[in-house]
C-alpha positions in Angstrom: -2.2 -11.5 -18.2 -0.1 -8.5 -17.1 3.6 -9.3 -16.4 6.8 -7.2 -15.9 5.4 -6.4 -12.5 6.9 -6.6 -9.1 4.5 -7.1 -6.1 5.7 -5.3 -2.9 4.5 -7.0 0.3 5.3 -5.5 3.7 4.7 -8.2 6.5 4.7 -8.4 10.2 3.5 -11.7 11.7 1.4 -12.9 8.6 2.1 -16.6 8.6 -1.4 -17.4 8.0 -1.8 -15.4 4.8 1.5 -14.6 3.2 1.7 -18.0 1.6 -1.5 -17.5 -0.2 -0.5 -14.0 -1.7 2.9 -15.4 -2.8 1.3 -18.4 -4.5 -1.4 -16.4 -6.4 1.3 -13.8 -7.5 3.7 -16.3 -8.9 0.7 -18.0 -10.8 0.3 -14.7 -12.5 3.9 -14.5 -13.5 4.8 -11.6 -11.4 7.9 -10.9 -9.4 7.4 -11.0 -5.6 9.5 -9.0 -3.0 8.4 -9.6 0.7 9.8 -7.2 3.2 9.7 -8.9 6.8 9.6 -6.3 9.5 10.8 -8.5 12.5 8.2 -11.1 12.4 8.2 -13.3 15.5 6.1 -16.1 13.9 6.6 -18.3 11.0 6.3 -15.7 8.3 9.8 -15.9 7.1 9.6 -19.7 6.9 6.5 -19.7 5.1 7.6 -17.2 2.4 10.8 -19.5 2.0 8.8 -22.5 1.6 7.2 -20.7 -1.5 10.5 -19.8 -3.1 10.7 -16.3 -1.9 13.5 -15.1 0.4 12.3 -12.1 2.6 14.2 -8.9 2.6 14.8 -8.3 6.5 14.0 -4.8 7.4 15.1 -4.2 11.1 13.6 -0.7 11.7 10.1 -1.0 12.6 7.3 0.3 10.4 5.5 -0.1 7.1 7.1 3.0 5.6 10.5 1.6 6.3 9.7 -1.7 5.0 8.3 -0.3 1.6 11.1 2.2 1.2 13.6 -0.7 1.5 11.6 -2.9 -1.1 11.3 0.0 -3.8 15.2 -0.2 -3.9 15.0 -3.8 -5.3 12.3 -3.2 -8.1 13.7 -4.3 -11.5 10.4 -4.2 -13.5 8.6 -1.2 -15.1 5.5 -1.6 -13.0 5.1 -2.3 -9.3 2.1 -2.9 -6.9 2.1 -2.4 -3.2 -0.3 -4.7 -1.4 -0.7 -5.5 2.4 0.1 -9.1 3.4 -2.9 -9.9 5.4 -4.9 -11.2 2.4 -7.6 -8.6 2.6 -6.9 -7.5 -1.1 -7.1 -10.0 -3.9 -4.8 -10.5 -6.7 -7.9 -10.2 -9.2 -8.2 -6.5 -8.1 -4.4 -6.2 -8.5 -4.9 -7.1 -12.3 -7.6 -4.5 -12.3 -5.4 -1.7 -11.1 -2.6 -2.8 -13.3 -4.8 -2.6 -16.3 -5.6 1.1 -15.4 -1.9 1.8 -15.0 -1.6 1.8 -18.9 -2.8 5.5 -19.0 -1.7 6.6 -15.5 1.4 6.9 -13.2 -0.3 5.9 -10.0 -3.5 3.9 -9.7 -5.3 3.9 -6.4 -7.6 0.8 -5.6 -10.2 2.3 -3.2 -12.2 0.0 -1.0 -15.7 0.3 -2.3 -17.0 -3.3 -1.9 -16.3 -4.1 1.8 -16.9 -7.6 3.1 -18.8 -7.8 6.4 -16.5 -7.5 9.2 -13.8 -6.0 7.0 -13.8 -2.6 8.7 -15.3 -1.4 11.9 -17.4 1.7 12.0 -14.6 3.6 13.6 -12.2 2.7 10.6 -14.8 3.6 8.0 -15.3 7.0 9.6 -11.8 7.5 10.3 -10.9 6.5 6.5 -13.5 8.9 5.2 -12.4 11.7 7.2 -8.9 11.4 6.4 -9.7 11.1 2.8 -11.8 14.2 2.9 -9.1 16.1 4.5 -6.5 15.0 2.0 -8.9 16.1 -0.9 -9.2 19.6 0.7 -5.7 20.1 1.4 -4.4 18.9 -1.9 -7.1 19.8 -4.3 -7.7 16.3 -5.7 -10.5 14.2 -4.6 -9.1 10.8 -3.4 -11.8 8.2 -2.4 -9.3 6.3 0.0 -6.1 7.8 1.0 -5.2 4.7 3.3 -5.8 1.9 0.9 -3.2 -0.7 1.0 -3.4 -1.5 -2.7 -1.8 0.9 -5.4 0.0 0.3 -8.5 2.9 2.4 -10.1 5.0 3.2 -12.9 8.2 2.2 -11.3 10.3 5.2 -12.7 7.7 7.6 -11.2 7.6 5.7 -7.8 11.4 6.1 -7.5 11.1 9.7 -8.1 9.2 10.1 -4.8 10.9 11.4 -1.8 9.2 9.0 0.6 10.0 9.8 4.4 7.4 7.9 6.3 8.5 5.3 8.7 5.1 3.7 9.7 1.4 4.1 8.7 1.7 7.5 7.1 3.2 5.9 4.3 0.0 5.9 2.3 -0.5 9.6 2.9 3.1 10.2 1.9 2.7 8.4 -1.5 -0.5 10.5 -2.2 1.3 13.8 -1.3 4.2 12.7 -3.7 1.9 11.7 -6.4 0.3 15.1 -6.2 3.6 16.9 -5.9 5.2 15.2 -8.9 2.2 15.8 -10.9 1.5 12.3 -11.5 -1.5 11.0 -13.5 -3.6 9.4 -10.9 -6.4 6.7 -11.5 -8.8 5.4 -9.0 -10.4 1.8 -9.3 -13.0 0.4 -7.0 -11.9 -2.9 -5.5 -13.2 -5.5 -2.9 -12.0 -5.5 0.6 -12.0 -8.8 2.6 -12.3 -9.4 6.3 -9.0 -10.7 8.0 -8.6 -14.4 8.4 -9.5 -16.1 11.7 -10.6 -12.9 13.4 -7.2 -11.2 13.0 -7.5 -7.4 13.9 -6.2 -4.4 12.1 -3.0 -2.9 12.9 -3.8 0.6 12.3 -5.2 2.3 15.5 -6.8 5.5 16.6 -3.6 7.3 17.3 -2.2 6.2 13.9 -5.1 8.1 12.3 -4.2 11.3 14.3 -0.6 10.8 13.0 -1.8 10.4 9.3 -4.0 13.6 9.8 -1.0 15.6 11.2 1.2 14.3 8.4 -1.3 15.6 5.8 -1.6 19.0 7.3 2.1 19.6 8.1 3.2 18.5 4.8 0.8 20.6 2.9 2.4 23.7 4.4 5.8 22.5 3.3 4.7 21.9 -0.2 3.3 25.5 -0.1 6.6 26.9 0.9 8.3 25.0 -1.7 6.0 26.3 -4.6 6.8 29.9 -3.6 
């Protein structure tokens, strides 16, 4: 069992799932940090009932939440995982295993449960991953995955600027920019519980694409 790990969980109205993730993470001996981004349901109370006091992040957005959680990491390794229970802690164990020889490990969603992603999301994710690969010269299988593992020292070097769902692209760009050793591990992806819908929408995909393009040009200027 791999310990000395902090699990970073950004949440917004995940009362049905956050308890499970916390319980499974604690059972594996991991430190848990939950960032509550203005939930209006019982997410905060459920986390408290599992012994975890969420860190309140007022400014709305996944990027703002993760950037705040990074400040509180006190272990040599960290994992970012979505709070909707679509990723398993077994796969967390897999990406952590690959972290031994890498600085960043990306869990790419190869084994998708039926109903876990719409055709539009599959096409959009493929297109954005291809765009990222072409722009940055590194073949990334799943640029938008919500499961990634890091050496904490390298993660804290990143100059993350994203406030919202461009966070994953921001992480990928920083990993390339900081010449990190990147690993990619196939993982499973579950359907959301009780028919809950994905929070990522079409216009978020456009923002991610523009973020990838605009920051590629910034990197080019910096390298000259």
